[in-house]
C-alpha positions in Angstrom: 145.3 120.6 40.7 144.8 120.3 44.5 144.3 123.5 46.4 144.8 123.9 50.1 143.2 126.9 51.9 144.1 127.9 55.4 143.0 130.8 57.6 146.1 132.8 58.5 146.4 135.1 61.5 148.1 138.1 60.0 148.9 139.6 63.4 150.8 136.5 64.3 152.7 136.5 61.0 153.7 140.1 61.4 154.4 140.0 65.2 155.2 136.4 66.1 156.8 137.2 69.4 153.8 139.4 70.6 150.8 137.5 69.4 149.9 134.0 70.6 146.6 132.3 71.0 145.4 129.0 72.5 144.6 127.5 69.0 148.0 128.3 67.6 149.3 124.8 68.2 146.6 123.4 66.0 147.4 125.9 63.1 151.1 126.5 63.3 152.7 123.4 64.8 155.0 121.3 62.6 153.0 118.6 60.7 155.1 115.5 61.7 152.1 113.2 62.0 148.6 113.1 60.6 146.1 115.3 62.5 142.4 115.4 62.2 141.0 118.6 60.8 139.4 121.4 62.8 135.8 121.3 61.7 133.7 124.4 60.8 130.0 123.5 61.0 127.8 126.0 59.1 124.8 125.5 61.4 122.4 127.8 59.5 122.2 130.2 56.6 120.0 132.5 58.7 121.1 135.7 60.3 119.5 138.5 62.3 121.4 141.1 60.4 121.4 142.1 56.7 125.0 143.2 56.0 125.7 144.2 52.4 128.9 142.2 52.2 127.5 139.0 53.6 126.1 135.9 51.9 123.8 135.0 54.8 120.1 135.7 54.7 118.0 137.3 57.3 115.1 135.1 56.2 114.6 132.1 54.0 115.6 128.4 54.0 118.2 127.5 56.6 119.2 124.0 55.7 119.6 123.1 59.3 120.0 119.5 60.6 117.1 118.1 62.7 118.2 118.0 66.4 119.0 114.2 66.6 120.9 114.3 63.3 123.0 117.1 64.6 123.7 115.3 67.9 124.7 112.2 66.0 127.1 114.4 63.9 128.7 115.7 67.1 129.1 112.2 68.4 130.7 111.1 65.2 133.2 114.1 65.3 134.1 113.3 68.9 134.5 109.5 68.2 136.9 110.5 65.4 139.1 112.7 67.6 138.3 116.0 65.9 140.5 118.5 67.9 138.2 121.5 67.6 134.8 122.5 66.3 133.8 126.0 65.1 130.1 126.8 65.0 129.5 129.2 62.1 126.6 130.3 59.9 124.9 132.8 59.0 124.5 133.6 62.7 124.9 130.3 64.6 122.7 131.6 67.4 119.8 131.9 64.9 119.9 128.1 64.7 117.0 126.7 66.8 119.2 124.0 68.3 122.4 126.0 68.8 122.5 125.8 72.6 121.6 122.1 72.6 124.5 121.4 70.2 126.8 123.5 72.4 125.8 121.5 75.4 126.2 118.2 73.6 129.7 119.2 72.4 130.6 120.2 75.9 129.4 116.9 77.3 131.6 115.2 74.7 134.6 117.2 75.8 135.0 118.9 72.5 136.8 122.3 72.1 134.3 124.7 70.6 134.5 128.1 69.2 131.6 130.2 68.0 131.8 132.6 65.0 129.1 135.1 65.8 128.2 138.7 64.9 127.9 139.3 68.7 124.5 141.0 68.5 122.5 138.2 70.2 
């Protein structure tokens, strides 16, 4: 059985005339043609917090790409017309190369969002 999971903006579902955001066209537009997926890149498993509900670790193995491998990954995403990229984690700003990747994505003209706990 094939399962399809999507993030849904509950506020937009409940109040469609009052809630609109720049990314809505990627999520809610009619699917008449094939679109490349929005990519969520889990940059690191590390985090500077230790929230009880979270799977991320404040310490331990991070599983991060080496810098050049990450840059090559960004170039591959850009070359394949990925419409948007979300940096996630753990806490993406705990990734040693976070700002280098952000700069590279910007140079490639990619639309980037960061899912952060906001404490850094």
